[in-house]
C-alpha positions in Angstrom: 84.8 89.3 107.2 84.4 87.1 104.1 87.0 86.6 101.4 85.7 86.6 97.8 88.1 85.6 95.0 87.2 87.1 91.7 87.4 84.8 88.6 90.5 86.7 87.3 92.3 86.1 90.6 91.5 82.5 90.5 92.7 82.1 86.9 95.9 83.9 87.7 96.5 81.7 90.7 95.9 78.6 88.5 98.3 79.9 85.8 101.0 80.6 88.4 100.6 77.1 89.8 100.7 75.5 86.4 103.8 77.4 85.3 105.8 76.6 88.4 104.4 73.0 88.6 106.0 72.2 85.3 109.4 72.9 86.8 108.9 72.0 90.5 105.6 70.5 91.7 106.4 70.9 95.3 107.3 74.5 94.9 104.0 75.2 93.1 102.1 73.6 96.0 104.1 75.6 98.6 103.6 78.9 96.8 99.8 78.5 96.2 99.4 77.3 99.8 101.3 80.4 101.1 99.2 82.7 98.9 95.9 81.1 100.1 97.0 81.2 103.7 98.0 84.8 103.5 94.7 85.8 102.0 92.8 84.1 104.8 94.6 86.4 107.3 93.1 89.5 105.6 89.8 88.8 107.2 91.3 89.7 110.6 93.2 92.8 109.6 92.5 93.9 106.0 94.1 97.3 106.3 97.5 96.1 107.4 99.0 96.1 103.9 99.8 99.1 101.8 97.4 101.1 99.6 97.4 100.0 96.0 98.6 101.9 93.0 95.0 101.5 91.6 92.4 103.5 93.4 90.5 101.7 96.2 92.8 98.7 96.2 95.5 97.4 98.6 98.6 95.3 97.9 99.8 92.4 99.9 103.3 91.1 99.2 103.0 87.3 99.9 106.4 86.4 98.5 109.2 88.5 97.1 107.9 87.8 93.6 104.1 87.8 94.1 101.5 90.4 95.0 97.8 90.0 95.9 95.7 93.0 94.8 92.5 93.3 96.8 89.7 95.6 97.8 88.0 96.0 101.1 84.3 96.6 101.1 81.9 94.7 103.4 84.2 91.8 102.5 87.7 91.2 101.1 87.6 91.0 97.3 90.8 89.4 95.8 91.1 91.1 92.4 94.3 89.7 91.1 97.5 87.8 91.9 100.6 89.2 90.1 104.2 88.3 89.5 106.1 91.4 90.6 108.0 91.6 87.3 104.8 91.8 85.2 103.4 95.1 84.1 101.3 96.4 87.0 97.6 96.5 86.2 95.6 99.6 85.5 92.0 100.2 86.6 90.8 98.1 83.7 92.9 95.2 84.8 91.7 94.8 88.4 
């Protein structure tokens, strides 16, 4: 199954990287690597993670502070990457 990152998810991942990189470049590399690696595993078992709070989505906790919001169709569509303390998105945000 293919994995498709939506532009919003790519932007969020970049923003997360840049924010952390200002304080600790290695931590930023490690976190982004962890997120990317976790997302690639979705192709093998996309339904392993919990149902999302937004209809037709799923949530993968990749780190205690970060969630990946995705949808399963004929592919995995990564909709967003969120810090756990941020306001959870509504249907309009994913």
